Residue, then its C-alpha position, 0 to 999 in steps of 0.5 A: x046284922x040280923x036284918x041286913x037283906x031280910x026286911x021281912x024280919x023287921x016287924x014288931x015281933x022281932x023288935x020285941x024279941x030283941x029287947x027281951x034277949x039283949x039283956x041276956x046276951x049282955x050279961x055273959x056274952x061268951x056263955x053257950x049252953x050247948x044242950x040248950x041250943x041242941x034242944x031248941x034246934x030239935x024243936x024247930x025242926x020238929x015243928x018244920x021251922x027249919x029242915x034239920x037241927x045240925x050240930x050246935x057248932x054249926x050255929x054257935x061258938x063258945x068264946x074263951x074268956x081271958x082274965 
């Protein structure tokens, strides 16, 4: 899904980033650290990589685990 329609992202950097982060997502797929997402969005906005940080809820949701 990440690459669909964005062939320019199919490069070595993104392949390495995916390999490095996949383990984190696979260990706790429902984990969401809202404060960390907010800090990262502010970082991206500060460096001009995105226009504005926006709300975490615009980018991520926290899933409830059913036991």
